[in-house]
C-alpha positions in Angstrom: 60.0 -56.9 -187.6 58.2 -57.9 -184.4 55.5 -55.8 -182.9 57.6 -55.1 -179.8 60.5 -53.7 -181.9 58.1 -51.6 -184.0 56.6 -50.2 -180.8 60.0 -49.4 -179.4 61.0 -47.6 -182.6 57.8 -45.6 -182.6 58.3 -44.5 -178.9 61.9 -43.5 -179.7 60.8 -41.5 -182.7 58.2 -39.7 -180.6 60.8 -38.9 -177.9 63.2 -37.5 -180.6 60.4 -35.4 -181.9 59.6 -33.9 -178.5 63.3 -33.3 -177.8 63.5 -31.2 -181.0 60.7 -29.0 -179.9 61.8 -25.5 -178.9 60.4 -24.4 -175.6 58.8 -21.0 -175.5 60.4 -18.9 -172.7 58.5 -16.2 -171.0 60.1 -12.8 -170.1 59.6 -11.3 -166.7 57.4 -8.5 -168.2 55.1 -11.2 -169.8 55.0 -13.1 -166.6 54.0 -10.0 -164.6 51.4 -9.1 -167.3 49.8 -12.5 -167.0 49.5 -12.0 -163.3 48.0 -8.5 -163.8 45.4 -9.9 -166.3 44.4 -12.7 -163.9 45.8 -15.5 -166.1 48.0 -16.5 -163.2 46.1 -16.6 -159.9 47.4 -14.4 -157.1 46.9 -17.4 -154.8 49.4 -19.5 -156.8 53.0 -19.6 -155.4 54.9 -19.2 -158.7 58.5 -18.3 -159.7 60.0 -17.5 -163.1 63.3 -19.4 -163.6 65.1 -19.5 -167.0 61.9 -18.3 -168.7 59.8 -21.1 -167.3 57.0 -20.7 -164.7 57.4 -23.1 -161.8 54.9 -23.7 -159.0 56.5 -23.6 -155.6 56.0 -26.6 -153.3 52.5 -26.4 -151.9 51.3 -26.3 -149.2 54.1 -24.7 -147.2 54.8 -26.8 -144.2 54.4 -25.5 -140.6 58.2 -25.7 -139.8 58.9 -23.7 -143.0 56.4 -21.0 -142.0 57.8 -20.6 -138.5 61.4 -20.5 -139.7 60.6 -17.7 -142.1 58.8 -15.9 -139.2 61.9 -16.3 -136.9 64.3 -15.0 -139.6 62.0 -12.0 -140.2 61.9 -11.3 -136.5 65.7 -11.8 -135.9 66.7 -9.7 -139.0 64.3 -7.0 -138.2 65.4 -6.7 -134.6 69.2 -6.6 -135.3 69.3 -4.9 -138.7 66.4 -2.5 -138.5 68.7 0.5 -139.1 70.9 -1.3 -141.7 68.7 -3.1 -144.2 65.2 -3.8 -145.4 63.9 -7.3 -144.6 61.9 -8.5 -147.6 60.1 -11.8 -146.9 58.9 -14.0 -149.8 59.1 -11.2 -152.4 60.7 -11.6 -155.9 64.0 -10.3 -157.1 64.6 -9.6 -160.8 67.8 -11.3 -162.0 67.3 -10.7 -165.7 64.5 -10.8 -168.4 63.9 -14.5 -167.8 64.4 -14.9 -164.0 62.2 -13.6 -161.3 62.7 -16.0 -158.3 61.0 -15.5 -154.9 63.4 -16.3 -152.0 62.1 -16.7 -148.5 64.1 -13.7 -147.3 66.1 -11.0 -149.0 68.1 -8.3 -147.2 68.0 -5.1 -149.2 69.8 -1.7 -148.8 68.0 1.1 -146.9 67.0 3.1 -150.0 63.7 4.0 -151.4 63.1 3.2 -155.0 60.3 2.3 -157.4 62.3 -0.4 -159.2 62.1 -4.1 -158.5 65.0 -5.4 -156.4 67.7 -7.0 -158.4 70.7 -9.2 -157.8 73.0 -6.2 -157.2 70.6 -5.0 -154.5 70.6 -8.4 -152.6 72.8 -8.1 -149.5 71.8 -11.6 -148.5 69.3 -14.2 -150.0 67.9 -16.9 -147.7 66.1 -20.0 -148.8 64.4 -22.2 -146.1 64.4 -25.8 -147.2 62.5 -28.8 -145.9 60.9 -30.4 -149.0 62.9 -28.3 -151.4 66.5 -28.9 -150.4 67.7 -30.4 -153.7 65.9 -27.7 -155.7 67.3 -24.9 -153.6 70.8 -26.3 -153.6 71.1 -27.6 -157.2 68.9 -25.1 -159.1 68.3 -21.9 -157.2 71.8 -21.5 -155.6 73.6 -21.8 -158.9 71.0 -19.4 -160.4 71.9 -16.8 -157.8 75.6 -17.4 -158.3 75.2 -16.9 -162.0 73.9 -13.4 -161.5 76.4 -12.5 -158.8 74.3 -12.6 -155.6 77.1 -12.3 -153.1 75.7 -14.6 -150.4 73.0 -17.2 -150.1 72.0 -19.0 -146.9 70.3 -22.4 -147.3 68.5 -23.2 -144.1 68.2 -27.0 -144.1 65.5 -27.8 -141.6 66.0 -31.6 -142.1 69.7 -31.6 -141.4 69.4 -28.8 -138.8 72.1 -26.6 -140.3 72.7 -23.6 -142.4 74.8 -23.6 -145.6 76.4 -20.2 -146.4 77.3 -20.0 -150.1 79.7 -17.1 -150.8 82.0 -15.7 -153.4 80.2 -16.2 -156.7 82.4 -16.7 -159.8 81.6 -18.2 -163.2 78.1 -19.3 -162.0 79.2 -21.2 -158.9 79.9 -20.2 -155.3 83.6 -20.7 -154.5 83.0 -21.0 -150.8 80.4 -23.0 -148.9 80.5 -23.0 -145.1 78.3 -25.2 -142.9 77.0 -23.9 -139.5 75.3 -26.3 -137.0 73.0 -25.5 -134.1 75.9 -24.9 -131.7 77.3 -22.0 -133.8 76.5 -18.4 -134.7 76.4 -17.1 -138.3 76.9 -13.5 -139.6 76.1 -12.1 -143.0 79.2 -11.0 -145.0 77.8 -7.5 -145.3 77.3 -7.3 -141.5 80.2 -9.4 -140.1 79.8 -7.9 -136.6 76.1 -8.9 -136.2 75.8 -12.6 -135.5 72.7 -14.8 -135.3 72.2 -18.0 -133.4 71.7 -20.9 -135.8 69.6 -22.7 -133.1 67.3 -19.7 -132.8 66.9 -19.6 -136.6 66.1 -23.4 -136.7 63.8 -23.1 -133.7 65.7 -25.6 -131.5 66.4 -22.8 -129.0 63.9 -20.0 -127.9 64.4 -16.6 -129.3 66.4 -14.3 -127.0 64.8 -11.3 -125.4 66.5 -9.0 -127.8 64.7 -10.6 -130.8 
């Protein structure tokens, strides 16, 4: 047996051994406890997805910051008497999933419980560096737990993807809105928002 073949067999054996290792998943309560104890720094941008702790893309880019600010301003102006606007706060999907969307619209009710999938009237993810993660990992995650609508604000393509009608872990409907169009949440169909204002390609109106 040559050295090269022996090395290849050794590498394959190591890979097989790693593949057989069972990953230790963290529950949401364990994740929160680690934060309380200072094991996880409050300055870290973290999310719990399928029991694994992921570090969000850092640092957050300037276009991302201002898009979240615009969404917060627009939603707060038009939905102030209809929904809470929760920017960059977590929602609890189950014991192993505690993602942190950029914006969540929540019902106008006071409660001491963490917001859950059933509370989410709309979830918004702003994507510049994270388009593939938001589209291929987070959107299916929200669908799996029945979040009724997710907007993916794609700053690179200058458009908004509206993912709707979750069933069997996927969204059955995906609509694309460009900067020439308006978009309205399913829960508030009579209240439309300018895609251009959300993207920042058009100044905010005086009503925002």
